[in-house]
VEXMARPA-829349 format. One record per residue (C-alpha): residue number from 0; residue in one letter; x negated, y, z. Coordinates in nm, 3 decimals, padded with zeros to 5 digits. Example, Ala and Ser with C-alpha at 12.3 -4.5 7.8 and 13.67 -1.06 7.14 Angstrom:
BEGIN
+------+------+---------+---------+---------+
: resi : resn :      xx :      yy :      zz :
+------+------+---------+---------+---------+
:    0 :    A : -01.230 : -00.450 :  00.780 :
:    1 :    S : -01.367 : -00.106 :  00.714 :
+------+------+---------+---------+---------+
This chain:
BEGIN
+------+------+---------+---------+---------+
: resi : resn :      xx :      yy :      zz :
+------+------+---------+---------+---------+
:    0 :    M : -00.595 : -02.212 :  00.388 :
:    1 :    H : -00.839 : -02.315 :  00.080 :
:    2 :    Y : -00.781 : -02.034 : -00.129 :
:    3 :    I : -00.792 : -01.809 :  00.222 :
:    4 :    W : -01.138 : -01.914 :  00.292 :
:    5 :    K : -01.243 : -01.899 : -00.062 :
:    6 :    E : -01.158 : -01.538 : -00.088 :
:    7 :    W : -01.299 : -01.456 :  00.248 :
:    8 :    K : -01.633 : -01.573 :  00.099 :
:    9 :    E : -01.599 : -01.372 : -00.234 :
:   10 :    N : -01.520 : -01.102 : -00.047 :
:   11 :    I : -01.804 : -01.098 :  00.228 :
:   12 :    R : -02.052 : -01.110 : -00.073 :
:   13 :    G : -01.941 : -00.843 : -00.237 :
:   14 :    K : -01.945 : -00.528 : -00.234 :
:   15 :    G : -01.586 : -00.410 : -00.344 :
:   16 :    L : -01.465 : -00.502 :  00.031 :
:   17 :    W : -01.681 : -00.352 :  00.236 :
:   18 :    L : -01.701 : -00.014 :  00.024 :
:   19 :    S : -01.319 : -00.008 :  00.063 :
:   20 :    L : -01.354 : -00.083 :  00.430 :
:   21 :    S : -01.636 :  00.194 :  00.477 :
:   22 :    I : -01.447 :  00.463 :  00.346 :
:   23 :    I : -01.134 :  00.423 :  00.588 :
:   24 :    F : -01.402 :  00.367 :  00.880 :
:   25 :    L : -01.550 :  00.733 :  00.771 :
:   26 :    I : -01.232 :  00.905 :  00.701 :
:   27 :    S : -01.102 :  00.812 :  01.048 :
:   28 :    I : -01.390 :  00.910 :  01.275 :
:   29 :    S : -01.401 :  01.246 :  01.069 :
:   30 :    I : -01.063 :  01.294 :  01.128 :
:   31 :    L : -01.115 :  01.240 :  01.486 :
:   32 :    V : -01.424 :  01.443 :  01.482 :
:   33 :    R : -01.225 :  01.768 :  01.376 :
:   34 :    S : -00.937 :  01.680 :  01.594 :
:   35 :    A : -01.125 :  01.710 :  01.910 :
:   36 :    A : -00.966 :  02.076 :  01.996 :
:   37 :    L : -00.603 :  01.976 :  01.958 :
:   38 :    S : -00.447 :  01.951 :  02.319 :
:   39 :    F : -00.414 :  01.635 :  02.497 :
:   40 :    D : -00.045 :  01.593 :  02.476 :
:   41 :    K :  00.036 :  01.661 :  02.122 :
:   42 :    G : -00.267 :  01.658 :  01.926 :
:   43 :    F : -00.213 :  01.270 :  01.909 :
:   44 :    Y :  00.068 :  01.280 :  01.654 :
:   45 :    I : -00.082 :  01.556 :  01.446 :
:   46 :    L : -00.374 :  01.327 :  01.452 :
:   47 :    L : -00.161 :  01.074 :  01.315 :
:   48 :    I : -00.011 :  01.281 :  01.027 :
:   49 :    N : -00.346 :  01.375 :  00.916 :
:   50 :    L : -00.466 :  01.073 :  00.892 :
:   51 :    F : -00.203 :  00.937 :  00.716 :
:   52 :    D : -00.197 :  01.209 :  00.466 :
:   53 :    T : -00.627 :  01.193 :  00.378 :
:   54 :    I : -00.584 :  00.808 :  00.343 :
:   55 :    I : -00.286 :  00.744 :  00.147 :
:   56 :    Y : -00.516 :  00.878 : -00.136 :
:   57 :    F : -00.752 :  00.649 : -00.077 :
:   58 :    I : -00.546 :  00.304 : -00.007 :
:   59 :    P : -00.323 :  00.259 : -00.265 :
:   60 :    I : -00.599 :  00.301 : -00.535 :
:   61 :    L : -00.851 :  00.048 : -00.338 :
:   62 :    C : -00.590 : -00.172 : -00.301 :
:   63 :    L : -00.528 : -00.199 : -00.635 :
:   64 :    F : -00.884 : -00.230 : -00.770 :
:   65 :    I : -00.935 : -00.527 : -00.493 :
:   66 :    G : -00.640 : -00.700 : -00.608 :
:   67 :    A : -00.693 : -00.671 : -01.004 :
:   68 :    F : -01.022 : -00.747 : -00.967 :
:   69 :    S : -00.988 : -01.049 : -00.734 :
:   70 :    I : -00.762 : -01.204 : -01.059 :
:   71 :    F : -00.961 : -01.066 : -01.340 :
:   72 :    Q : -01.255 : -01.257 : -01.145 :
:   73 :    E : -01.103 : -01.569 : -01.169 :
:   74 :    K : -01.036 : -01.573 : -01.532 :
:   75 :    E : -01.385 : -01.362 : -01.592 :
:   76 :    Q : -01.562 : -01.695 : -01.436 :
:   77 :    K : -01.310 : -01.954 : -01.568 :
:   78 :    T : -01.238 : -02.066 : -01.211 :
:   79 :    L : -00.887 : -02.040 : -01.325 :
:   80 :    I : -00.869 : -02.285 : -01.613 :
:   81 :    M : -01.000 : -02.531 : -01.400 :
:   82 :    L : -00.762 : -02.469 : -01.141 :
:   83 :    L : -00.519 : -02.477 : -01.375 :
:   84 :    T : -00.570 : -02.774 : -01.520 :
:   85 :    K : -00.505 : -03.009 : -01.193 :
:   86 :    T : -00.145 : -02.967 : -01.228 :
:   87 :    E : -00.095 : -02.644 : -01.052 :
:   88 :    H :  00.080 : -02.413 : -01.239 :
:   89 :    Y :  00.033 : -02.020 : -01.205 :
:   90 :    G :  00.302 : -01.889 : -00.994 :
:   91 :    S :  00.119 : -02.152 : -00.748 :
:   92 :    F : -00.204 : -02.000 : -00.754 :
:   93 :    L : -00.114 : -01.634 : -00.788 :
:   94 :    F :  00.143 : -01.683 : -00.473 :
:   95 :    K : -00.185 : -01.866 : -00.274 :
:   96 :    K : -00.414 : -01.610 : -00.405 :
:   97 :    S : -00.158 : -01.332 : -00.287 :
:   98 :    L : -00.184 : -01.474 :  00.079 :
:   99 :    G : -00.575 : -01.516 :  00.009 :
:  100 :    L : -00.603 : -01.135 : -00.024 :
:  101 :    Y : -00.359 : -01.017 :  00.239 :
:  102 :    T : -00.568 : -01.162 :  00.479 :
:  103 :    V : -00.878 : -01.051 :  00.344 :
:  104 :    V : -00.754 : -00.686 :  00.327 :
:  105 :    L : -00.476 : -00.686 :  00.627 :
:  106 :    L : -00.659 : -00.805 :  00.916 :
:  107 :    P : -00.951 : -00.609 :  00.899 :
:  108 :    L : -00.750 : -00.305 :  00.813 :
:  109 :    F : -00.540 : -00.431 :  01.155 :
:  110 :    I : -00.877 : -00.500 :  01.360 :
:  111 :    W : -00.980 : -00.123 :  01.307 :
:  112 :    F : -00.725 :  00.052 :  01.375 :
:  113 :    F : -00.707 : -00.165 :  01.721 :
:  114 :    L : -01.047 :  00.003 :  01.769 :
:  115 :    Y : -00.972 :  00.325 :  01.661 :
:  116 :    L : -00.650 :  00.349 :  01.931 :
:  117 :    V : -00.916 :  00.280 :  02.177 :
:  118 :    L : -01.116 :  00.584 :  02.117 :
:  119 :    L : -00.801 :  00.787 :  02.063 :
:  120 :    K : -00.716 :  00.655 :  02.408 :
:  121 :    F : -01.041 :  00.859 :  02.546 :
:  122 :    Q : -00.928 :  01.184 :  02.373 :
:  123 :    F : -00.526 :  01.180 :  02.352 :
:  124 :    Q : -00.180 :  01.093 :  02.578 :
:  125 :    L : -00.097 :  00.777 :  02.368 :
:  126 :    D :  00.237 :  00.664 :  02.239 :
:  127 :    L :  00.174 :  00.307 :  02.147 :
:  128 :    K :  00.536 :  00.262 :  01.971 :
:  129 :    G :  00.448 :  00.543 :  01.770 :
:  130 :    Y :  00.103 :  00.400 :  01.693 :
:  131 :    F :  00.214 :  00.047 :  01.563 :
:  132 :    I :  00.428 :  00.215 :  01.373 :
:  133 :    F :  00.181 :  00.422 :  01.191 :
:  134 :    I : -00.025 :  00.052 :  01.151 :
:  135 :    L :  00.262 : -00.130 :  01.066 :
:  136 :    A :  00.331 :  00.160 :  00.765 :
:  137 :    I : -00.036 :  00.184 :  00.634 :
:  138 :    L : -00.039 : -00.240 :  00.610 :
:  139 :    I :  00.320 : -00.209 :  00.425 :
:  140 :    M :  00.145 :  00.021 :  00.179 :
:  141 :    A : -00.146 : -00.174 :  00.124 :
:  142 :    L :  00.048 : -00.469 :  00.075 :
:  143 :    I :  00.234 : -00.328 : -00.188 :
:  144 :    F : -00.057 : -00.203 : -00.394 :
:  145 :    L : -00.229 : -00.537 : -00.339 :
:  146 :    Q :  00.015 : -00.716 : -00.505 :
:  147 :    M :  00.063 : -00.434 : -00.792 :
:  148 :    G : -00.311 : -00.483 : -00.819 :
:  149 :    T : -00.254 : -00.903 : -00.854 :
:  150 :    A : -00.022 : -00.810 : -01.173 :
:  151 :    I : -00.280 : -00.590 : -01.307 :
:  152 :    G : -00.552 : -00.824 : -01.280 :
:  153 :    S : -00.289 : -01.117 : -01.480 :
:  154 :    F : -00.219 : -00.936 : -01.733 :
:  155 :    S : -00.555 : -00.714 : -01.787 :
:  156 :    R : -00.775 : -00.864 : -02.090 :
:  157 :    S : -01.133 : -00.659 : -01.978 :
:  158 :    R : -01.240 : -00.422 : -01.691 :
:  159 :    M : -01.162 : -00.126 : -01.872 :
:  160 :    Q : -00.801 : -00.231 : -01.950 :
:  161 :    I : -00.808 : -00.249 : -01.510 :
:  162 :    I : -00.974 :  00.113 : -01.465 :
:  163 :    G : -00.705 :  00.248 : -01.725 :
:  164 :    Y : -00.374 :  00.020 : -01.601 :
:  165 :    T : -00.534 :  00.140 : -01.217 :
:  166 :    I : -00.580 :  00.502 : -01.267 :
:  167 :    F : -00.201 :  00.486 : -01.440 :
:  168 :    V : -00.026 :  00.353 : -01.182 :
:  169 :    W : -00.203 :  00.578 : -00.867 :
:  170 :    F : -00.118 :  00.848 : -01.104 :
:  171 :    Y :  00.241 :  00.764 : -01.162 :
:  172 :    F :  00.342 :  00.709 : -00.768 :
:  173 :    F :  00.164 :  01.055 : -00.649 :
:  174 :    F :  00.230 :  01.256 : -00.940 :
:  175 :    L :  00.469 :  01.173 : -01.189 :
:  176 :    H :  00.730 :  00.993 : -01.012 :
:  177 :    D :  00.800 :  01.267 : -00.802 :
:  178 :    F :  00.783 :  01.521 : -01.105 :
:  179 :    L :  01.048 :  01.286 : -01.301 :
:  180 :    L :  01.279 :  01.351 : -01.043 :
:  181 :    L :  01.271 :  01.677 : -01.037 :
:  182 :    S :  01.389 :  01.743 : -01.389 :
:  183 :    F :  01.698 :  01.526 : -01.273 :
:  184 :    L :  01.725 :  01.756 : -00.961 :
:  185 :    P :  01.985 :  02.005 : -01.117 :
:  186 :    D :  02.238 :  01.777 : -01.183 :
:  187 :    V :  02.246 :  01.591 : -00.807 :
:  188 :    T :  02.563 :  01.614 : -00.681 :
:  189 :    Y :  02.766 :  01.417 : -00.395 :
:  190 :    E :  02.894 :  01.134 : -00.602 :
:  191 :    N :  02.566 :  01.011 : -00.767 :
:  192 :    V :  02.312 :  01.157 : -00.416 :
:  193 :    K :  02.242 :  00.795 : -00.360 :
:  194 :    L :  02.151 :  00.674 : -00.678 :
:  195 :    F :  01.904 :  00.949 : -00.697 :
:  196 :    S :  01.825 :  00.846 : -00.308 :
:  197 :    V :  01.714 :  00.498 : -00.462 :
:  198 :    G :  01.510 :  00.613 : -00.697 :
:  199 :    Y :  01.330 :  00.835 : -00.481 :
:  200 :    F :  01.279 :  00.598 : -00.237 :
:  201 :    L :  01.127 :  00.339 : -00.537 :
:  202 :    N :  00.811 :  00.524 : -00.449 :
:  203 :    P :  00.627 :  00.338 : -00.200 :
:  204 :    L :  00.443 :  00.629 : -00.077 :
:  205 :    Q :  00.794 :  00.801 :  00.028 :
:  206 :    A :  00.972 :  00.529 :  00.159 :
:  207 :    V :  00.606 :  00.496 :  00.404 :
:  208 :    R :  00.602 :  00.859 :  00.467 :
:  209 :    M :  00.991 :  00.891 :  00.567 :
:  210 :    F :  00.945 :  00.580 :  00.843 :
:  211 :    L :  00.627 :  00.691 :  00.957 :
:  212 :    E :  00.748 :  01.005 :  01.021 :
:  213 :    T :  01.096 :  00.946 :  01.170 :
:  214 :    G :  00.968 :  00.659 :  01.348 :
:  215 :    T :  00.690 :  00.899 :  01.585 :
:  216 :    G :  00.977 :  01.139 :  01.583 :
:  217 :    I :  00.776 :  01.406 :  01.385 :
:  218 :    Y :  01.093 :  01.439 :  01.165 :
:  219 :    S :  01.470 :  01.453 :  01.252 :
:  220 :    F :  01.785 :  01.396 :  01.088 :
:  221 :    G :  01.967 :  01.578 :  01.345 :
:  222 :    H :  02.205 :  01.884 :  01.214 :
:  223 :    M :  02.190 :  01.744 :  00.868 :
:  224 :    S :  02.360 :  01.910 :  00.571 :
:  225 :    R :  02.636 :  01.665 :  00.430 :
:  226 :    L :  02.412 :  01.629 :  00.109 :
:  227 :    L :  02.133 :  01.534 :  00.299 :
:  228 :    Q :  02.336 :  01.288 :  00.498 :
:  229 :    S :  02.488 :  01.119 :  00.188 :
:  230 :    F :  02.087 :  01.137 :  00.058 :
:  231 :    M :  01.974 :  00.911 :  00.370 :
:  232 :    W :  02.245 :  00.673 :  00.340 :
:  233 :    T :  02.111 :  00.408 :  00.534 :
:  234 :    K :  01.797 :  00.404 :  00.793 :
:  235 :    P :  01.418 :  00.451 :  00.650 :
:  236 :    I :  01.335 :  00.082 :  00.822 :
:  237 :    F :  01.554 : -00.048 :  00.548 :
:  238 :    F :  01.460 :  00.183 :  00.260 :
:  239 :    L :  01.097 :  00.040 :  00.365 :
:  240 :    L :  01.174 : -00.335 :  00.319 :
:  241 :    G :  01.389 : -00.316 :  00.011 :
:  242 :    N :  01.106 : -00.103 : -00.186 :
:  243 :    L :  00.855 : -00.422 : -00.039 :
:  244 :    I :  01.084 : -00.665 : -00.124 :
:  245 :    F :  01.167 : -00.494 : -00.451 :
:  246 :    W :  00.780 : -00.423 : -00.547 :
:  247 :    L :  00.665 : -00.774 : -00.433 :
:  248 :    A :  00.919 : -00.914 : -00.623 :
:  249 :    V :  00.830 : -00.679 : -01.001 :
:  250 :    S :  00.487 : -00.754 : -00.942 :
:  251 :    F :  00.486 : -01.132 : -00.886 :
:  252 :    I :  00.751 : -01.186 : -01.109 :
:  253 :    S :  00.567 : -00.942 : -01.433 :
:  254 :    A :  00.220 : -01.113 : -01.315 :
:  255 :    I :  00.335 : -01.461 : -01.411 :
:  256 :    F :  00.523 : -01.401 : -01.772 :
:  257 :    L :  00.271 : -01.101 : -01.860 :
:  258 :    N : -00.052 : -01.331 : -01.789 :
:  259 :    R : -00.323 : -01.333 : -02.010 :
:  260 :    K : -00.506 : -01.673 : -01.970 :
:  261 :    E : -00.877 : -01.530 : -02.052 :
:  262 :    G : -01.049 : -01.211 : -01.944 :
:  263 :    Y : -01.329 : -01.092 : -02.173 :
:  264 :    E : -01.586 : -00.776 : -02.142 :
+------+------+---------+---------+---------+
């Protein structure tokens, strides 16, 4: 609880969290205004996909920066050294710090999208199950990139390094990952398509998107080809959960073993 309260006080005084949340608020409202002309019964799903396709560009990089600078600030202000001298090892600190970050970032997002549902009620016919699948997808995506951000903050030694690493990670998952997979596409067969599928869904953005589109019924797996059936060898929720566990573990472990004790400008 001490770390959660400390994280709240630091972020309330800072500008990063408020700026990030303001961007999400403005995007959500602008998408709602632009969707005013959509039909009452079908417009809800169109709005969800348009909103997801827009904020997916912002939430990952914002969470990366929030997570990275939160860890780096502890090193920069020398509070990390003080905490670790009290017989607490870095893994314990990182775990508690991560819980604080989850609370500070995910709770406001959940509250905002819950209030956003009230606005949607006056304009569209709602699908509550589909909407909460949307919220779950957004929160899991934010959680993954927050943890990646803590890893970046752990092994960065300056603010410029944080900016460079963050932009690279964002660029990799949005462009490079799929580009690399395209180079292997001509060699995909029935024998290795599952391996290709694992590589494809290691991208959190693809795992989240597939979970959302299938969960809301926008994308269906009916009448699939044999190759596509082999590609989707398990349910999208399991791809998403596997992705979540994998990246949380990789980010946490790399943050511990690659941690740099001091930061400098």
